[in-house]
N, C-alpha and C positions, 0 to 999 in steps of 0.2 A: 757246674757243679760245685756243691757246699764244701765246704773244709772247716774243721772243727780243731780250736785249739784250745788246752786246757789238758783237765786230768781226769781218770774214772775210776772206778774201783765197783766190785763187784762182792752182793750179800746173797744168802737164801734165806728166805722167808720159812719158818715154819706152816703146818698149817694151822690156818684161822689164824694168820697172824699177817697185818699189815704195815712194813716199816716207811717213813718217810724221815729225810735227813733235810736238815737245815744247816749253812754255813755262816758262821759268826762273824759279823763284820765289825772291823773297831774303827770308828767316826777318825780321822786325820785332824788333829788337835786346830787346826785354822778355820775347822767348821764346827768344833765344837759346842757355841755358843748358840745355835739354832738348829742344833740338830741333838739326837740321842747319841750318847757315848756305843750303844753297840746296835745294828743292826741284825736282822737275821733274814735271808734268802735261801729259798726252798730247792733243793736241787732237782734236776731233771732226773728223769730216767726210761730206760726200755726195760720190758719185763718179759720174760722167755719161761714158757713151762718145761720143768723138767719133772718127769713123775707127776707127783701130788704137789710138788713144790713150784713155787716162783722162784725164781733166780732173777733182780734186779741188778741192773748196772747203771750207778748213780756218775752225775757229769759236773766237775766244778769247772766252771767256764771260766772264773778269771782269777787262777792261781797265787798266791803269793809267791815270792821267793824262797821264802824261807819255810814256813808251817802254816795250815789252814786247820782250826778249830772247826769240830763239828758236831752238833746234835743229834742222835739217833734216837727216833720215838717209832717204838715198835707198840702197835695197839694190834691188842688182843682181845677175846670175851670179858668185859669188865674191869678189865686193866689196861694199863701204858705201862712202859718199861722204858725208862728213860738212861740214856747213855751220852758218852762224852767219847770223842776221840780226835785226834790229830794225825794228819792227811800231811807228810815230811816226803817229798819227793814223789817216789812212788809205793812208799810204803805208810800204812794205815794202821793205827796204835789206837786198841780200846780201850775204854776203862774196865777195869777187873769186878769192879764194885757197880753193878748197876741201880737205880731206883726204881723199885716197882711201885706203882701209885694204882690204887682203884679207884672208879668213878664211884660219884655220887649223884642222886639228882635232886633237884629243888623241886620238891611235891607241890603246886599250884591246885585248888581245888575248882579254879577256874576252868571251865571244857574251852580249848582253842586250840588251832592248829600250829599256829606260830602266834609269839610274844612278843612286841618290839620292846627291844631292850636297852634303854636310855643310858646314854654316859658320857660326859666330857672330857674327851680327848686330850690325853696328855703327850703330844708331840715327841718329849725327849723321854717316855717311855713308852715303847712300842711294843703290845701284847698279841699276840700271836692265838687263833681261837681257832680249832678243830673239830670237827666232826669224827668222832671214832669211828663210825662205823665205815664212813665212806675215806675218811683221812684226809677229804677236803676241807679247805682252809673257807670261815665262815668272813667275810671281810665287810667291815662297818663302813654304812652309809657317812661321809662327814660333810657338815651342812654350815650354815650360817645362820643362826637364830635372828631373825630382826628386831623381835621383840627385845631380845636380850644384848644382841649385839656381840655375842658370844660362838664361839665355834662350838659345834655339839656333833653327838657322831649317833648312829644307830643302827643295832644290829638282828635281822629276824630269827631266833632261835624257837625248834618245835618247843612246846610245853611237854614237861616231864619226860627230858630226853637229857642225856650227859653232851657234854661238852669239855673238851679239854683246851685250858687257856697256859700259854706258859710267856715270861718276858725273859732274857739275857741281862744279869745285873753283874756290877762286882761284889764280890764278899765282904761284907760290913767288917772291920776291925773292932776289936774288942777294947 
């Protein structure tokens, strides 16, 4: 028999909206030299149909003792709404002012199904790339370029299609 330890909460997606949630993890001080300050972990969920709406129950596998910070991304047609939340005990508090963002597509004259997007990854700044139609993450392939002896990365992205990318970092002080 499988047992699960952690916390869970449910949300209901409006019609034509797909929500994904990430837990923000702060790296412990002793590991900061070789790691990013923050990492994100996508929460697993189960989905139930409630009429035309979908209720999703999300699971936080390793909750902290005090609170957990969450990023809620709700993908609709041509826009994403970004919310922040705190999970304290069994209570979840969601920000009052979500940030709606519109998608833009980088247009290319070149006809191709996929385009390889090359970049030099900065392992101190992890960036998550999401396909807004499927809400699946686009995982980069990291490799060692033997000619330059550098770690590089590639992502396969469809041409003329929007993607959503985000990273978690501290607000800069003025």
